[in-house]
C-alpha positions, 0 to 999 in steps of 0.5 A: 074829343068833341070837347077837346076840340070845342076848347081849343076852337074857343079859346081866345088865346088859341083859336078864338075863332067863330065857329059853328060846332054841331053836336049831339052831345049833351055834355057839351051844352055845360061849356056854355057856363065854363067859356066865354063865347060858346053859345048853345042853339038847337033846331026847334022840334014839335013832338007827336007821341014817338014822332018829331017833325024837324020845324026849321028854325033855330032857336036859343039853348041847348037841345031838350033831347037827342034826335039821332034815330029820327035823324038816321030815318030821314037818311034812309038808314035800314028799318031793323037798325032803326028798330035795334037803336030804339031798343039800345036807347031804351035800355040805356035810358033805364040803366041811366036812371037806375044809375048803372053804366050806360052799357046795352045789357046784351050785345049778342041781341045785336045780331038779328040777322045780317044788316048791310047798308047796300046800295039800291042798284045792287038790292035791284039786281038781287030782287031781279034775280031772285023773281026770275025763273031762267028755265021759262025765259026765251032766249031774247028775254034772258039777254035783255034782262042779262043786259039790263042786270049788267048794266045796273052792275055797272052804277056800283 
């Protein structure tokens, strides 16, 4: 899909538009050599072992690596998802180096427990419910706690 969109947008007889096209597909960087007007740029990064820092500087050329996992961490994707993504990436890289298809070897490993993208307010409600003991709350404490939970639920 990404290749077809790029070809359509860049074709002078079709659209020929000046367009910023953001993607992590390395295969598209080669299109700079086959389609006139296509130019590759990427954001400069500094690597520290497994960690990277985005330098907020745009430089000419295609990216030499994929930073999807790092971007996902910055976006707040849960740590179990990040760990699983790293494991899949490592598998795919070793399979690619060995000339095998880039499909995770064991999809059954993907179920490391139920992972959900639960809103923060919902997590707060669940955590509060787990920590309170209704047997020790006074009637006014119980009412105030229930009212607080109700207010948080209204934001969902």
